[in-house]
C-alpha positions as CSV (number, residue, x, y, z in Angstrom):
1,M,-7.2,-2.1,19.8
2,H,-3.8,-1.1,19.3
3,N,-1.7,0.0,21.6
4,S,-0.3,3.8,20.8
5,H,3.2,2.6,19.7
6,H,1.8,0.0,16.5
7,L,0.2,3.0,15.8
8,E,2.9,5.3,15.8
9,I,4.7,3.2,12.9
10,Y,1.5,3.7,10.6
11,E,1.6,7.3,11.6
12,E,5.3,7.7,10.4
13,L,4.8,5.6,7.5
14,R,1.4,7.7,6.1
15,E,3.8,10.7,6.8
16,K,6.0,9.2,4.4
17,L,3.6,8.2,1.8
18,D,2.0,11.6,2.2
19,K,5.5,12.6,0.4
20,A,4.6,11.1,-2.7
21,P,3.1,13.3,-5.8
22,V,-0.1,12.8,-4.8
23,G,0.0,12.2,-1.2
24,F,-1.8,9.9,1.5
25,P,-3.5,12.7,3.5
26,K,-4.3,11.8,7.4
27,T,-8.8,11.6,7.8
28,V,-10.6,12.7,11.2
29,S,-11.6,8.8,11.6
30,G,-8.0,7.3,11.3
31,V,-8.9,5.0,8.4
32,E,-5.9,5.6,6.4
33,K,-4.0,3.9,9.4
34,E,-6.4,0.6,9.2
35,I,-5.4,0.6,5.4
36,L,-1.7,0.7,5.9
37,S,-2.2,-2.2,8.7
38,V,-3.6,-3.9,6.6
39,L,-1.2,-3.9,3.8
40,F,2.2,-3.5,5.7
41,S,2.8,-5.7,8.8
42,E,4.8,-3.8,11.6
43,E,8.0,-5.2,10.6
44,E,7.5,-4.3,7.3
45,A,6.4,-0.7,8.1
46,K,9.5,-0.2,10.2
47,I,11.4,-1.1,6.8
48,A,9.2,0.7,4.7
49,V,9.6,4.0,6.3
50,H,13.5,3.9,5.2
51,M,12.6,3.3,1.7
52,P,12.8,5.7,-1.2
53,F,9.9,6.3,-3.7
54,I,12.8,5.4,-6.6
55,P,14.6,2.1,-7.4
56,F,16.8,1.1,-4.5
57,T,18.6,-2.2,-3.8
58,A,18.4,-5.1,-1.1
59,E,21.9,-3.7,-0.2
60,Q,21.2,-0.2,0.1
61,L,18.6,-0.5,2.2
62,A,19.9,-3.0,4.5
63,E,22.4,-0.4,5.3
64,K,20.4,2.6,5.6
65,T,18.3,0.4,8.4
66,G,20.9,-1.4,9.9
67,K,19.3,-4.7,9.2
68,S,21.0,-7.4,7.8
69,L,21.0,-8.5,3.9
70,E,19.1,-11.6,4.5
71,Y,16.6,-10.2,6.5
72,V,15.5,-7.2,4.6
73,E,15.5,-9.7,1.5
74,K,13.5,-11.6,3.4
75,I,10.7,-8.7,4.0
76,L,11.3,-7.5,0.3
77,N,10.3,-10.5,-1.5
78,E,7.7,-10.6,0.9
79,M,6.2,-7.5,0.1
80,A,6.5,-7.7,-3.8
81,R,4.6,-10.7,-3.4
82,K,1.9,-8.3,-1.5
83,G,2.3,-5.9,-4.0
84,T,3.5,-3.2,-1.7
85,V,7.2,-3.1,-3.2
86,W,7.6,-3.9,-7.2
87,K,10.4,-5.7,-7.8
88,G,12.4,-5.9,-10.8
89,E,15.8,-6.5,-12.5
90,R,17.8,-3.3,-14.2
91,R,21.0,-3.4,-15.5
92,G,21.5,-6.9,-14.0
93,R,20.8,-5.9,-10.5
94,V,17.4,-6.6,-8.6
95,E,15.9,-3.5,-7.3
96,Y,13.0,-2.6,-5.3
97,R,10.3,0.4,-5.3
98,L,8.1,1.3,-3.0
99,F,4.6,1.9,-4.1
100,P,2.8,5.0,-3.7
101,V,-0.6,4.7,-2.6
102,I,-2.2,6.2,-5.5
103,V,-1.2,5.2,-8.4
104,G,0.2,2.2,-7.0
105,L,-0.9,0.6,-3.8
106,S,-4.2,0.8,-4.1
107,E,-4.3,-0.5,-7.4
108,M,-2.0,-3.4,-7.1
109,Q,-4.0,-5.0,-4.3
110,F,-6.7,-4.9,-6.7
111,L,-5.1,-7.2,-9.5
112,P,-6.7,-10.0,-10.0
113,G,-5.3,-13.2,-8.1
114,P,-6.2,-15.9,-5.6
115,R,-3.4,-14.2,-3.1
116,N,-5.7,-10.7,-3.2
117,E,-9.0,-11.9,-2.5
118,A,-8.8,-12.0,1.4
119,M,-6.8,-8.4,1.4
120,Q,-9.7,-6.9,-1.3
121,R,-12.3,-7.6,1.0
122,K,-11.1,-6.3,3.8
123,L,-9.5,-3.1,2.0
124,A,-12.4,-2.6,-0.5
125,P,-14.5,-0.7,2.6
126,L,-11.7,0.8,3.8
127,F,-10.9,2.3,0.7
128,R,-14.5,3.4,0.0
129,Q,-14.0,5.3,3.4
130,Y,-10.8,7.0,2.8
131,Q,-11.8,8.2,-0.7
132,K,-14.8,9.8,1.0
133,E,-12.7,11.3,3.9
134,G,-9.7,11.7,2.6
135,F,-9.8,12.6,-0.5
136,L,-12.3,15.7,-0.6
137,D,-9.1,18.3,0.4
138,E,-6.5,16.5,-1.6
139,L,-9.2,16.8,-4.5
140,G,-9.7,20.5,-4.3
141,N,-6.5,21.5,-4.0
142,R,-4.5,19.2,-6.4
143,N,-6.1,18.2,-9.9
144,Y,-4.8,14.4,-9.7
145,A,-6.3,12.2,-11.9
146,I,-7.3,10.0,-8.4
147,M,-10.9,9.4,-9.3
148,R,-10.0,7.7,-12.8
149,A,-7.7,5.2,-10.4
150,L,-10.4,4.4,-7.6
151,P,-13.6,4.1,-9.0
152,A,-12.0,0.3,-9.9
153,I,-12.0,-0.3,-6.5
154,N,-15.9,0.2,-6.4
155,A,-16.4,-2.1,-9.5
156,I,-13.8,-5.2,-8.2
157,S,-15.5,-5.4,-4.8
158,E,-19.0,-5.0,-5.9
159,K,-18.3,-7.9,-8.4
160,R,-18.8,-11.2,-7.6
161,D,-17.5,-14.3,-8.9
162,P,-20.2,-15.8,-11.2
163,S,-18.6,-19.2,-10.3
164,I,-19.4,-19.4,-6.4
165,R,-23.1,-18.1,-7.3
166,G,-26.1,-21.1,-6.8
167,R,-27.5,-21.1,-10.3
168,G,-31.1,-19.7,-10.5
């Protein structure tokens, strides 16, 4: 399905995201790479591996990646739209920040809004599988409040929009 180079960039991104306070550990099935490939285009993943978890500007990222400012801004704005980076204004300048997976990427994708629906449908089962596989070890050795964050995903994916349901 994927060529190996394609998976390599997502593995690189996973390793990066695993350095966040709550990591993104590998699973046997590799479902985490599927999650990342839904959240990030290959182009975005290549840029995201260079993003710090602290706020940065498009200029700083352009410098770090050697890409043009226009290119970096285009990608950052698309990612902000998708909810994989945070975008805000501080001290009169626009700053961005890469979301960690938990508390961050997994929740951002489940905020209400039409743009998220297709993605939610794809992601909900993947996150559920990941929750089963990825966080067993993680929960054993790092007592984070992960489980408070994740059940919301199950609630959302099970809940159907009543306006779509037929009467009866």
